[in-house]
C-alpha positions in Angstrom: -6.2 -9.1 12.2 -8.4 -8.2 15.2 -11.2 -5.6 14.9 -9.1 -3.2 17.0 -5.5 -3.2 15.8 -2.8 -2.0 18.2 -2.3 1.8 18.1 1.3 1.5 17.0 4.2 -0.9 16.3 5.5 0.1 19.7 2.5 -1.6 21.3 3.3 -5.1 19.8 6.8 -5.7 21.0 5.7 -8.8 23.0 3.0 -10.0 20.5 3.3 -12.8 18.0 5.2 -12.0 14.8 2.1 -11.9 12.7 0.6 -9.1 14.9 3.9 -7.3 14.6 3.9 -7.5 10.8 0.3 -6.3 10.6 1.0 -3.4 13.0 4.0 -2.2 11.0 2.1 -2.5 7.7 -0.8 -0.5 9.1 1.6 2.2 10.4 3.1 2.6 7.0 -0.2 2.4 5.2 -1.5 5.2 7.4 1.7 7.3 7.1 1.5 7.1 3.3 -2.2 8.0 3.4 -1.5 11.0 5.7 1.0 12.5 3.1 -2.1 14.0 1.4 -3.4 15.8 4.5 -3.9 19.5 4.2 -2.9 19.8 0.6 -4.9 21.0 -2.3 -5.9 18.8 -5.3 -3.4 20.7 -7.4 -0.6 20.1 -4.9 -1.2 16.3 -4.6 -1.1 16.0 -8.4 1.9 18.2 -8.9 4.9 16.6 -10.6 8.1 17.5 -8.9 10.3 14.8 -10.3 10.9 13.5 -13.9 8.9 10.3 -13.2 5.2 9.9 -12.8 5.6 10.1 -9.1 3.2 12.5 -7.3 1.8 12.3 -3.8 -1.6 11.2 -5.1 0.1 8.8 -7.5 2.1 7.2 -4.6 -1.1 6.5 -2.7 -2.8 5.2 -5.9 0.3 3.0 -6.5 0.1 1.7 -2.9 -3.5 0.5 -3.7 -2.0 -1.4 -6.7 0.7 -2.9 -4.4 -2.0 -4.1 -1.9 -3.9 -5.7 -4.8 -0.8 -7.3 -6.4 0.5 -8.8 -3.2 -2.6 -9.6 -1.2 -5.1 -10.3 -4.0 -3.2 -11.5 -7.0 -0.5 -13.4 -5.1 -2.7 -14.7 -2.2 -6.0 -15.4 -4.0 -4.4 -16.1 -7.4 -6.8 -13.9 -9.3 -5.3 -12.3 -12.4 -4.7 -8.6 -12.7 -7.3 -8.1 -15.4 -10.0 -9.7 -13.2 -8.9 -7.6 -10.2 -9.0 -4.5 -12.4 -5.4 -3.2 -11.9 -2.8 -2.2 -14.4 -0.4 -4.7 -15.9 2.7 -2.9 -14.8 3.7 -0.9 -11.7 4.6 2.2 -13.8 1.0 2.4 -15.0 -0.3 2.3 -11.5 1.1 5.8 -10.8 -1.0 7.3 -13.7 -3.8 9.6 -12.5 -7.1 9.8 -14.2 -9.3 12.9 -14.2 -11.6 11.3 -11.7 -8.8 10.7 -9.2 -9.1 13.0 -6.2 -7.7 12.8 -2.7 -11.0 11.4 -1.5 -11.4 8.8 -4.2 -7.8 7.6 -4.0 -7.9 7.4 -0.2 -11.2 5.5 -0.3 -9.7 3.0 -2.8 -6.6 2.6 -0.7 -8.6 2.0 2.5 -10.8 -0.6 0.7 -7.7 -2.3 -0.7 -6.1 -2.5 2.7 -9.3 -4.0 4.2 -9.4 -6.5 1.4 -5.8 -7.4 2.1 -6.5 -8.0 5.8 -9.4 -10.3 4.8 -7.3 -12.2 2.3 -4.5 -12.8 4.8 -6.6 -13.6 7.8 -6.6 -17.3 7.3 -3.3 -18.4 5.8 -0.3 -18.9 8.1 2.9 -17.0 7.7 4.6 -20.1 6.3 1.7 -20.9 3.9 2.6 -20.2 0.3 1.0 -17.6 -1.9 0.9 -19.1 -5.4 -0.3 -16.2 -7.5 3.0 -14.3 -7.9 5.1 -14.4 -11.1 8.1 -15.4 -9.1 6.3 -18.6 -8.1 5.1 -19.7 -4.7 6.2 -17.4 -1.9 5.6 -17.7 1.9 3.2 -15.1 3.2 5.9 -14.0 5.6 8.0 -13.0 2.6 5.0 -11.2 1.1 4.5 -9.2 4.3 8.2 -8.2 4.4 8.2 -7.2 0.7 5.1 -5.0 1.0 6.5 -3.4 4.2 9.8 -2.7 2.4 7.8 -1.1 -0.5 5.6 1.0 1.7 8.6 2.2 3.7 10.3 3.3 0.5 7.2 5.1 -0.7 6.7 6.8 2.6 10.2 8.2 2.2 9.4 9.4 -1.3 6.2 11.0 0.0 8.1 12.8 2.8 10.5 14.3 0.3 7.7 15.4 -2.2 5.6 16.8 0.6 8.5 18.7 2.0 9.0 20.3 -1.4 5.4 21.3 -1.6 5.0 22.6 1.9 8.3 24.6 1.7 7.4 26.4 -1.5 
């Protein structure tokens, strides 16, 4: 991706599909990160549903997603070497040290690493590090976009519950 990504997905209608994928991913990454804006540490950690899902946990999980799909799958490094949990459910768990600032910083770093890892392979090149077997990078982009979109929806609902208290 270029040093200055387009401002929004609306700006890339006539761009190559890879630029479109990256713009949509960045919009969703940023939207999920913004779900923490203006909330207290207590609010972002508050559990409002029976699962481990909290606003801070969603952003922490998004960091896991970046590392699973753009590090493990693309670079073929194992999860233990990457330093991420073995399962998605574990990736929502918050440690005492997790704060809005630390989780955002980790998420931004993971997104930057994802951009670097995907800068060379083509969309039809195969990512060999996923448990499903080899997958085209195009499929990986679409899968991550789908997951981020779902989590943005979750975040919208949780945030609405917190702000409307």
